[in-house]
C-alpha positions in Angstrom: 150.4 119.5 108.1 153.8 121.2 108.3 156.1 120.3 105.5 153.4 118.6 103.4 151.8 119.9 100.2 148.4 121.3 101.2 146.8 119.3 98.3 148.1 115.9 99.6 144.8 114.2 100.2 144.4 112.9 103.7 141.7 112.7 106.5 142.2 116.0 108.3 142.0 116.4 112.0 138.4 117.4 112.8 136.7 119.4 115.6 134.7 116.9 117.7 132.5 118.8 120.0 128.9 119.0 121.2 126.4 120.7 118.9 127.6 119.2 115.6 124.2 117.9 114.8 123.0 121.5 114.6 126.0 122.5 112.4 125.2 119.8 109.9 121.4 120.4 110.0 121.9 124.1 109.3 124.3 123.3 106.5 121.8 121.0 104.9 119.0 123.6 105.2 121.3 126.3 103.7 122.1 123.9 100.8 118.4 123.5 100.0 117.6 127.2 100.1 117.6 129.7 97.2 118.8 133.2 97.5 116.5 135.6 95.7 118.6 138.1 93.8 117.6 141.8 93.2 116.2 141.0 89.8 113.9 138.3 91.3 115.9 135.3 90.0 116.9 132.5 92.3 120.5 131.4 93.0 121.5 128.1 94.7 124.6 127.3 96.7 127.0 124.5 97.5 127.7 124.3 101.3 131.0 123.0 102.7 131.4 121.9 106.3 135.1 122.3 107.0 137.0 119.9 109.4 136.9 122.8 112.0 133.2 122.8 111.4 133.0 126.2 109.7 130.1 126.3 107.3 131.2 127.9 104.0 128.7 128.8 101.3 129.7 129.0 97.7 127.3 130.5 95.2 126.4 128.3 92.2 126.5 129.8 88.7 124.3 132.8 88.2 120.8 132.1 86.9 120.6 131.6 83.1 124.4 131.3 82.7 124.9 127.5 82.4 125.4 126.5 78.8 123.0 123.9 77.4 125.8 121.4 76.7 127.0 121.6 80.3 123.4 121.2 81.6 123.1 118.0 79.4 126.3 116.6 80.9 125.0 117.2 84.4 121.6 115.7 83.6 123.3 112.6 82.2 125.0 112.1 85.6 122.1 112.8 87.9 118.4 113.0 87.1 116.8 116.5 87.1 113.2 115.4 87.4 113.2 116.3 91.1 115.5 118.1 93.5 118.0 115.7 95.2 119.8 116.0 98.4 123.4 115.3 97.7 126.0 114.6 100.4 129.6 114.7 99.1 132.6 113.3 100.9 135.6 115.2 99.6 138.9 116.8 100.6 137.8 119.8 102.6 141.2 120.7 104.2 140.7 124.5 104.6 144.2 125.5 103.5 143.8 123.5 100.3 140.4 125.0 99.6 141.6 128.5 100.3 144.5 128.0 97.9 142.6 126.4 95.0 139.2 124.9 95.6 139.2 123.2 92.2 142.4 121.5 93.0 141.2 120.4 96.4 137.9 119.2 95.0 138.5 118.5 91.3 134.8 118.0 90.5 133.7 121.2 92.3 132.3 122.7 89.1 130.0 119.7 88.7 128.8 120.3 92.3 128.1 123.9 91.4 126.2 122.7 88.4 124.1 120.2 90.4 123.2 123.1 92.7 122.3 125.2 89.7 119.9 122.5 88.6 118.1 122.8 92.0 119.8 120.0 94.0 120.9 120.6 97.6 124.6 119.9 97.8 126.8 119.8 100.9 130.4 118.6 101.3 132.3 117.3 104.3 135.4 115.1 104.8 133.6 111.9 105.9 135.3 111.5 109.3 133.9 108.6 111.3 132.8 110.9 114.1 130.2 112.6 111.7 129.8 110.1 108.8 126.3 109.1 109.6 125.3 112.6 110.6 126.7 114.1 107.5 125.0 111.7 105.2 121.6 111.4 106.9 118.8 112.7 104.8 120.7 112.5 101.5 119.3 110.8 98.4 122.7 110.1 97.2 126.3 110.2 98.5 129.1 111.1 96.1 132.6 110.1 97.3 135.8 111.6 96.0 137.7 108.3 95.2 140.9 109.9 96.6 139.2 109.9 100.0 138.4 106.2 100.0 141.6 105.0 101.6 141.0 107.4 104.5 137.4 106.3 105.3 137.0 103.8 108.1 136.2 100.2 107.3 132.5 99.7 107.0 131.9 103.3 106.0 129.5 102.3 103.1 127.4 100.2 105.4 127.1 103.1 107.8 126.0 105.4 104.9 123.5 103.0 103.5 122.1 101.3 106.6 122.5 103.7 109.5 122.1 107.0 107.5 119.6 105.4 105.1 121.1 106.6 101.9 120.0 104.5 99.0 122.8 105.3 96.5 126.5 105.8 96.9 128.8 106.7 93.9 132.5 107.2 93.7 133.8 110.1 91.6 137.1 110.0 89.8 138.3 113.1 88.0 142.0 113.5 87.1 
């Protein structure tokens, strides 16, 4: 990406190699796990699978710190009656995330909030080589609308029919 703004949304080059099923399976398991803190409280995470297939774990908000009004906004967006498995297709270009994760993924705070509420959240770029794999097992797929032009034709059919995801939503945040 020489000469381009690191935040220019695109489908990044990805690492295509054997063993990616294990990478995605472990990422999904990590997203569903709690970390037990020294005081006995539980903290959740958002897991990012980079295009190079690094698994990055970002802690959600510390227990007891999410204001009630923020929690209400999140519950209006996704139900909180049961933990959901949420696959997210977003701009995971590593240089952009390292520079400013909230600029790379403008709705990242919402994802942290969903994890805070107990949902398992994992993010990847949606490349055709791992689209089905990355979405398999999810209850819902959230797609950054900026990534839509870079997804292969028929991507939604793959997500719904092959990966078996019942709901797909596009997210737009300016």
